N, C-alpha and C positions, 0 to 999 in steps of 0.2 A: 678676083674676076666675078662677074655675074653669077657664074654657073657654080663657083666654090661657096659663095653666099646661099645660093638656092639648096645645094646639098647639105650645109650644115644646119639649115632650118628643119630639114625632113623628120619626121620623126619616126621612131623604129620602135614601137611598142609591140609587145607579142602576145598571143593568147595564152591568158594564164597570168599575166601581169596584174598586179594589184595598184590602182592608182586613187589618188586623192583628186578632187577638183578643188581648184584654188581661184581666188579672184585676180582679175587682170586689169590693172588701172581704172578702178572702180566700176567694172563690168563682171557681171556674173552670169553663170548658165542657170537659166530658169526653165521651167517646164509648166505649161497650163497644167491645173490639177485635174482638169476633166480627162487628160489622156493617160493618167496613171493607169496601170495594169496592161498599158499596149504593149506590144512586142516589135522593138525596132523602130519606135517614133523617132523623128528627127528632132534634135535638140536645136535650140538658138540662143543666141545671147542677147541679154538685156541689161541695161543699166537701172538700178532699182528705182532712182529719181523718176525714170521715164513711165513707169508703171502707174496708171493714173489713182488717185486717192480712192479708196474703197475697194479697189480691186487687187491689193495685196494679198489676199487670201485665195484669189484665184490662180496664184502661180506658186509653185514649189522651187525655193533656190537650192540648188544642188552644191553650193559652196561648202566644203569642208566633208562632203559625203565621200565614202569609200566606195569602188568599184571595181569589178572585175572584167578585164578584157576578155570576151568570151569568142569574138571573132574578128578576124582583120580582113577587111575588103579591101583588094589591090585591083589596079588596072593593068591593061594589057603590057605595061612596062614593069610590071611587078613592084609598083609603089604603092604605099598605102593610100588609098582614098578615103578611108574612115576607119570607125571601129564601133563594133557593138559591144556595149558595157552593160552589165548587170549592175543594178544599184538597188539594193533590197530585192524584191519580187518582179521589178521590171526591167526590161532591157531596152536601152536608148542607143540610138545611132548619133555617134559624133564625128563630124566631118574633121579630116587630118587638121585643117588650119584652127580648129576650135581645140584640137587635142594639143597643139602646139603650145597655145596660150594658157589652157586651163588644167591640164594633166600634170601631176606630180608623182613620180614613181614612188612606190612606198616600199621601204626594205631593199636590199641588194642580194639578187639572186646567187650571186657569186660568192656570197657571204656563206660559211660552213654552217652557221648557226641556222640560216634561213633553209637550207638544205635538208636539215634533221628534223624539221618540224613536220 
């Protein structure tokens, strides 16, 4: 059913989770370099081929970067709307739909080795 498909797609990342940004069908998460240092700036997705020639240095590609989820933003139904993620010194806001496409959980928190670190 449609509801079952929606529930399976929902992300369930938690505060403290370590994630890695990956690409999704030739699309990447990029941020304008003039926004670096911002707190909670909204991240958008781009295809690198859509960035005009000469403007590549104006964008920072977050692919393969590690991030720490510092806040889960929820709606009134307690569903995740988005995530505040610290990457280096910056904190970025990723909508849940982007998290579904681009986040990859690093490590397994249930693993005993993880808990002993």
